[in-house]
N, C-alpha and C positions, 0 to 999 in steps of 0.2 A: 504494500500500500504506500501511497505517496508520503514523503517525509521521513522514510525509514533509512535512507542512505547513510546517515551520519553514524550508524552503528557498525559500518563495515570498513575494514582495511583491505588493501589489495591482495589478490591471490596470485601466486606464481604458477602460471599455466605450464611452464616448462617442467615443473615437478608434479604436475597433475594434482595440484592442491585443491582441497575442498574444506568447507567449514563443517563443524559438528556442533550440535546444540546440546549443552549440558543442562538438563531439566532438574532443577533443585528439588529436593524432597519437600513435601508439604501435605497438609490435609486438603480434602476436597474443596472446602469453602475458602481456603486461604489464598492470598495473592500469588499469582504464578510468577516465579522468578527463575531466570536462567542466564547462562552466558555462552558465548561462542568461543571455539578454539579452532585453529587451523592445522591441517596435517596433509601429508601426501598419501595418495592411494598406493603408491609404491611401497610405503612402509606397512601396508596391511593393517590399518587401525581396527580396533574392535568397536563396533557400534551397531545399533539397530536402525531401521528405516521405516518411515511412516508412509502408508499409501492411503489416500483419502480424497474426498471431493472438496474442491475449494468452496463451492456454494456461493451464496450471495455475500457481497462485501458491505451491504447496508448494515448500519449499526455495528461498526467495528469495535472489538474489545481490546483492552489495554493489558499488556504484560510488561514486566520489568526485564530488560535485556541489556547485558553488558558484554564487553570484550575481555577475555582472559581472566574471568572471575573477579573483576574489580568490584569494589563496593558500589552500590547504586548511586549514581550521580544525577544531578539535575539534567533532564532531557533523556534519561535512559528508558523511558516508556516506549513501547513498540506496539503498533497497531496490527491486529490479526483479525481475519474474518471469523464470524461466530462459530462456524463448524470446526475450524482448527482450534479455537479457544476451548470448545467442549472436549475435543480429543486430548488436548494438553491436560485438562483437568483430570481426566479419567485414566490416562496412561501414566501419570505422575506417580512415583512410588512414595509411600508415607515416610520412609526412613532411609532412603538411599538415592543417590543421583542416578538419573537415566540418561545415557548418551544416545542421541538419535539424530538421524539426518532427515530434515524436513525442507522441501524445496522452497516454500514461501518464506522461510526464515534464513536458511543457510545459503541461498542465492540472493544477491542484491538485484532485485527485480527491476530496479530503475537503471541499472548498468547493462545496456543491451549487449555489448561485446562479452561481458562476463556471463550473461544469461545464455548466450549462444554456446559458449565454450562449456559451461556446466551442463547444459542440456545434452551436449554430445557425450558427456561422461556418465549420464544417468544410468545407462545400462550397466556400466561397471560399478556404479555406486550401489545399485540394488542387488546385483549379484554378489557384491563383496560384503553386504550386511549379514551379520550372524542370524538375524531374524527380521522379517518384514511384518509389521503390524498393519492389518487392513481395517481401518476404522469405518464401521457401518452405522455408527450412531448419528443422530442429528441433534441440533441444539435444543429442540423443543419436545421430542418424543419421550414417552415414558421408557423406563429401563431399570435394570437391576443395579443396585448400589451395595457395595460392601462397606459397612461402617468403619472397618479397619483401614480402608483407603487403598487396598491393593487389588489388582486384577485377579480374578479367580478362574482357574482352568475349568472347562466343562467337565473334566474327569472328577472334579471335587464338588460339583454342584449338589449332589444328593446328600452330602454330609454337612452342608452349610445351613445352620439354623438361624443365623443372625442377619441374613440378607434382608433388604427392604426395597420397596419400589421407589423409584426416583421421586415421584410426585404423590404416591399413595401410602407411603409408610410401610411398616413391617407386615401388616395384615392384608396388604393389597393382593388381589388375585394374580397380579403381574408376576410375582415371585414364583408361585406354583405353576403358572402357565409357561413361564420361561423354562422351568425344569422339565415340563412335559415336552416342549419343543425340542430340547436337547435329547430327551429320551427317544423321541421320534427319529432323530438323526442317528442316534446310536443303534437303534433297532435295525434300521436300514443298513448301516455299516456292518453289522454283525450277521446279516441275513445269510450270506454265503450262497453257494450255487445250488445246494440240495434243498433248501427250504423254499417256500413260495410266499409271494405277497398275499395271495388270496387266502392263505392259511394263517397269516401273521396276525397279531393282536391290533395292528395298525388300521385294519379295514374290516368292515362288516357288511353283510348283505342287508339290503332294505327292499322289502316287497313294495313295488309300486302298484297301488290299488287301481290305477287307471290302465294297467296292463294285465295280461293273464298271469296267474300266480306263479307259473314256472319261469317267468322272465324277471329276474332279480337285477337290481342296480346295486353297485357297490358305492360305499361312502367311507370317509374317514371315520373310524370308530368314535363313538360318543365320548369315551374317556380321553381321546386325543384331540378332539375338535378345537378346544380353546388354545391348546399348545400349537396346533396347526395354524391358527390365526397369527400367532407370534411369528412362526416360521414364514408365513406369507409376507409379513412386514419386513423381515430380514431380506428375503429374496427380492422384494420391490425396492430395496435401497438403491439410490442413484449410483452408488459405487460400482455396481455391476454394469452400468451403461456408459461409463466414461472412457475416453480413448487412452488416457495415461495409465489407467490401472492395469491394462493388459500386460505391458512389459514389467511393471512393478511387481505384479504377482507371479508372472511366469518365470522371472529370473531369480526368484527368492530361493535361498538355500533352505529356509524354514519359514513357512507361511502360516500366520495365525490371524483368524478373524476376531476382531474386537468389537463388542457392542456394550458400551459403558464399562462396567466392571466384570463382564463375562468374556472369556477368551476361548475360542473353539479352534483346535488344530485343523488345518486344512485337510489333513489326512482323513479325518472323520468325514468331512464333506465329500472327499474324493471316493472313499469306500462306499458311502451312501449313494453317490451318483452312479458308481459302477454297478452295484447290485440292483438298484432301482431300474436302471436302463436295461440291464441283462434280462430281468424278469418281465419288464413291460414289453420288450420286443420279442420275447419268446414264449415261455410256458404260461405266463399270466397275462398275455396280451388281450385275450377275449374279455377277461374280467376287468382289466384296467380300462378297456375301451368303453365299458359300461359304468365307469366311475362318474360321479357327478361332474358335469362339464367344467365348472369353475375349479374344482379340485384337480381334475386332470390337467387343466391348463397350467396350474401352479407347479405341478410336478414336472411337466414338460419344460417350463421355464427354468426350473431348478436344474434339470439335466443340461439344457443348452448353455446356461450361464456358467456353470461350474466347469464344463468341458472346455470352454473358451480359455480358461486360465490355468490349465494343468501346468504345474511348475516345471522348470527346466529339467530337473533330475528325472522326471517321469516321461518327458516328451523330447528326448534328445534327438530323435529321428524325424521330428516334425519339420515341414518346409519352413525355411527361414528367409527366402528371397522377399524383398520388399513388396514386389507386385502381388504375391500371394497374400502377404499380411494385410495389405491395403484392401484387397477384395474381401477377405474374411472378416475384418473388423470395421468395415466402413459404416456399419450401423451404430457404432459407438460415437458418442458426442464429445465435442470440444468447443469451448467458448471461442478460442482463436482458431480460425480455419487452417492456419499454418500447422497447428498441432495435430491435425488429422494425419499428417505425414511424420512430423518430428517425434510424435509419441511412440512410433514403432521402430525408430532407427536403432535403438538399443537391442532389439531382437533380430534385426536383419543381418544377413550374411551376403557379402559381395564377392562375386567370382572373377569378374574381369574389369569392372569400373572402380574408380576410387570412390569410397563411401560418400554419400550425400552428407553435407554439413548443414546444421541449422543456420538460418539467416532470417532474422526477424525484421529486416529492413525492406523486404520485397513484398509484393502483393500475393495473395493466394493464387491468383491467375498465373503469375509468372512462376511461382513455386511448382504448380501442377504441371506446367509445360516443362520446366527443368527436370522434374521428377520423371516424367515420361521419357525424356531424352536419356536420362541416366539408366532407366530400366531397359531401354532399347540397347544401349551400349553394353550393359552388364550381361544381358541374355543373348546378345548378338542376333536378335530377331525382332520382328514387329508384332509378336503375339500379344503384347500388352494392349494393342489397339482393340482387341475383342472386348465388347461391352462398353466402349467409350461413349458411343452416341446415345443420347437420351433426350426425350422431349421435356424432361423434368429439370434440366440444368438450371442452377441458380446463378452461377457465375458466367461471365462472358468469356467463354473458352472456345478454342477451335474444335471442330467436330471430332478430331482424333484424340482429344485429351479427356480423361475421366474427370468428372466433377466429384471429388471425394466428399463434398459436403452433403450430398444426397445419400440416403441410407440404403439404396439398392443399386445394383448394377444396371447398366443401360439396357434399353429395349433393342437388343443388338442382333437378333436373329440366331442363326445356327452358331453354336459355341463349342469349343473343345472343353468338354466337361473333364473333371478329374480323371474319369475312367478312360478318356480318349487321348491323354497326353502321349505323343509320339506315334499316333495312328495315322496322322496326315502330314503331308509335306508338299503342298501345292506350289509353294514359292521358292523352294530350295534355300540356298544361302543368301544372307544379306549382302547386297552389293553396293548400295549407296544410301546414306541417310545424313541429312544435315538440316539445320534450321534456317529459315529465311524470314526476315522481318519480325523476328521474335515470336512468330505464330504459325508459320507455314512449314510443314514437314515435307522435305523433298526426298522422294524415293523413286526407285525404278519400278515400272509396272508394264504388264502386257495385257491388252484388252482381249477378253474372252468373247464378248458379244453384247448385244443390246437386249434388254428385257422386253419381250413382246406380249407375253401372257402372264397374268398374276392371279393366283387363287385367293379366296377369302382367308382371313386369319383363322387358324385352327384354335377354337375356343374350348380348352379343356375344363374351364370352370363351369360353363353352362351344361356340360355333359353332352355336347354335340360333336365330340371328337371324330367319331367314325363317319358321321354324315358329312362332316367337312372334308375328310380324306376322300370319300367317294366323289365329292364335288371336284376335288383336285384331279382325280383320275379322268374326269370328263373333259378337262382342259386339253388332254392329249388329242381327243377327237376334234375338239373345237379348233385346235391348232393345225388340223389337216394331217395328223399323224395317225398311224394305225398301230394298235397294241402289239401286233405280230411283226411289225417292221423292225429291222435291226437298228439298235442304238449304236452310238459311236464306238463302244467297246465290244460290240459283237452280241451283246444280250438283246433280247426282244425289248421293245419299249415297255411291255407289261412287267417283265422281270426287273428292268432297270428302275421303273417307278417304285416297285416294292423295296428295292435296295436303297433307293434315295430316301424313303421314309424313315429308315433306320440309320442314315449316314453310312451305309455299307458296313455296318457293324453287326457282327454275329457273336453270340456267346455259345459255348458248348452246352448241349442239351442237358447233360448231367448237372451242370451248374444252374441253368435256367430253372430247373425243377425245384431248386432251393429257395427261389423267390427273389424279390427286389433287393437292392443293396449289395450286389455282387462286387467283390473286389476288382480293381482295375485290371489285374493280370489275367482275368478270365474273359476279357473282351478281345475280339480279334477282328481284323478286316476279313471280309468273305474271301475265300480262296487261300487263306493263310496255311502255309505248310512249314512253319518255323520250328525251332528247337524246343518249344515249350513242352512241359510234361504231357500235355494232352492236346494233340493236334485236332483240327476240325475234320469231321468226316461228312459223308453225304447226308446223314440224318440231320446234322447241324445246319448244313446249307438248306435242306428242305424246310426247316423251321422258318427261315427268313421268308419263304414263299407261301407256305401253307396257312400261316395265320391270317393272311389277307383273304384267302378264299373263304374262310369261315365268316369273316366280317361281311363280305359281299353277298354270299349265297345262303347265309344262315337264316333259318326261320325260328319262331319262338320256341320250338321244341328242341332245337340244337343246344348242346352244352359245350362250351369251349374247353378244351383240355387245359390242365395247369400250365403246360409248356407255352401255350399260346398266350394266356393271360400274363404270365411273368415276362415273356418276351416283349409284349406290348408295354407293360409297366416299366421295364428296365431299359429298353432300347428305343422303342418308338415314341412314347409320350415325351421323354426329355428332348427328343429331336424336333418334333413337330409343334410342341406346345407354344402358343402365342406367336407362331411364325407363319410365313406364307410359302406356298409352292409356286414356282415360276418356270417358264420356258423361254429360252433365248431365240434370237432370229436364226441361229444355227441348229436349233433343235435340242440344245442341251437342257437338262432338267436340274433344278436345284431347290434348296430350302434357304429362305432369306428372311430379313427382318420385317416386322409388321408395317414399318413406314415406307417400304419400297413401292414403286409404281412403275407402270410401263414407261419405257424411255430411259430408265436408269441403265447404267452400264456395269458389266461384271468385269473385274480386273483381278489378275493375279499379281500381287506385290512381292517383289523379291525379298525373302527373309521372313515371310509369314506362312504359317502352316495352312491357313485357310484363304480362299478367295474373298473378295470384298465387293459389296454393292456401293458404287460411287455415283455422284450426281454433280452436274456442272453447276458452278457457283453463279447465282444471278447477279449480273453486274450492276443493276440499278439499286439493289438493296445492300450489296456488299462490295463496295468499290475496292479496286486493287490497290494495295499499298504502293507508295511512290517508288520504293526500291525493288519491287518485284517486276521482273522482265519476262515471266512465263507467258506463253500464249494462253488466251482465254480458255481454249478447249482442254488445256492441261491443268487448270485450276479447278479442283474437284472437292466436294464435301463427302465425308464418310457417312454412309447411310447405315451400314452394318456389315457384320461378317456373314459368310455364306458357306453352304456346301453345294458343290456342283459335281454331279455324278460323272465319273470318267476322267476327271482331271486332278484328282486329289493326291497324286503321286509324282507331280512334276511334269506331266505330259505336255503342258503348254510351253514349258521351257525348252522342250525338244522340238517344238513345231516351228519349222522354218518360215511358215507364212505369217507368224506373229512378229510384230515390230516392238522392240523395247522403247518405251517413252519415259521421259522425266516428268513425274507427277508432282504437283504442289497440292498437298492436302491442306485445306483451309478450315 
């Protein structure tokens, strides 16, 4: 907060110096007093780190802060936000000093160069802390207080008789309900693989009088319902939704959740998450699907939020490139749009490019452009362009740059899902990439054709998926093509169409029978004869064709076999959902973005696994920058990524009739 700079002396960045906060002992109601010290990370100091939400700065609170443990002098008061003040109150020890790193105090927030350098060190700061305390409390909520003033581990809660409610006293139900919430988590954590949710004391059957007696709904057991409400409050804490808390939690050596004077080891939450997810997805799935909707949604949110922050020691093999991290955590919020990127730098690993460095002097628009260029350099590909285009963009960005301030990926058409990585290589190796006029991406491309027919958007939400797909097939006739006519790769148009609907992806039948969610290694391109443990055979290839016959010719008495349903759910739906089918002037078929129209062009860009739908920039609305000398026909906007059947393995690059052109993506 403004006016706090006088409390700081300079840091020696060559020694990787940081400041540590020494929180002096005191009772809960006494004045908060502390001092700062400086040390080098190279000396491996012993300290804890606080992970919390800054929250509102309205009504700031005052603490006493000095340098080097000097006696409080005039002007030693320091302003902190209310949420941090509450955290300091409750993590303070009653009889000993607590040494902790806290960004709002240990970094001079008014010194921009220092802030940039310290933010670059935050990954090392949190991974070097002996313990990370995740503060889930808020200044005004009720909570558990230990009159002795020290934090109590959840393992000791059942033995504590002197606890009291923060606002309700020792006889408040909050104390008992908090114990029940912790017992709920412990029961899940101890469930194991052999026991079942449906048989545990956590849930009970409730006969719905409006349904037949044999149709039971499940609900949280009455003995746990009030504790479940406390758990809901914890799960709904803003801490789970902030951008910075991801790396702070994932890099922790020892992660602890702190809610006023209650501390829960993250290991308890992690085990609870593991066994809850295991049983909900498998043996107890039917019962949990009939759990009361609000309760089921809470448990699903608990699963999703805890898995996002699995600590480093448990997730060493998780992807660490910045592009993946930005996609996965884009729903998380940051007050400063720059921090949507900077908050993940401590987690990211760079393979070819120099790491991106924080710079708080540039605009979010320029940072997002710079970040995209860095990711292209690091991956030596244009694959980061997938999902960039969106009608929801808040910032004034080029079409090829993601707006990381929006919580969802772009409406970008066909996409390389996690299952598909490495299955396609339409554009070969990257040959040219540079930035023009700070906004235009210059790349090499080859035009595949012009879009002449476009189908309706496949709406999987309204349940008209298969009707939409049948409408797509009719476009082949309307385009003057015959289903038995040979496609460019030798297939009939009928077979090529069915392959297109799945992105030419096949899964082994033995794995398809296991249901959706199949690991990536079990997906193959049709015709695959590689060295995997299980190669595709004729029955696997038949599956790609036969499921469509059932859709087209089935009557109400027909029952689709499990292999058809799972193939549609695992392969077809993720490919066609919210996308369009199209045909080019050369008769090529593809899957593209919902925003595409006839007259758009299909390009293969060098260095991208997928083709792209591009559109000429309108000169009247988007004038050309003064320094741009590209011909108008080469200045194009990205509409979205695409699948084009028959050219996904670099066929266009080998076609002598195609001319390589320099494209300016605007």
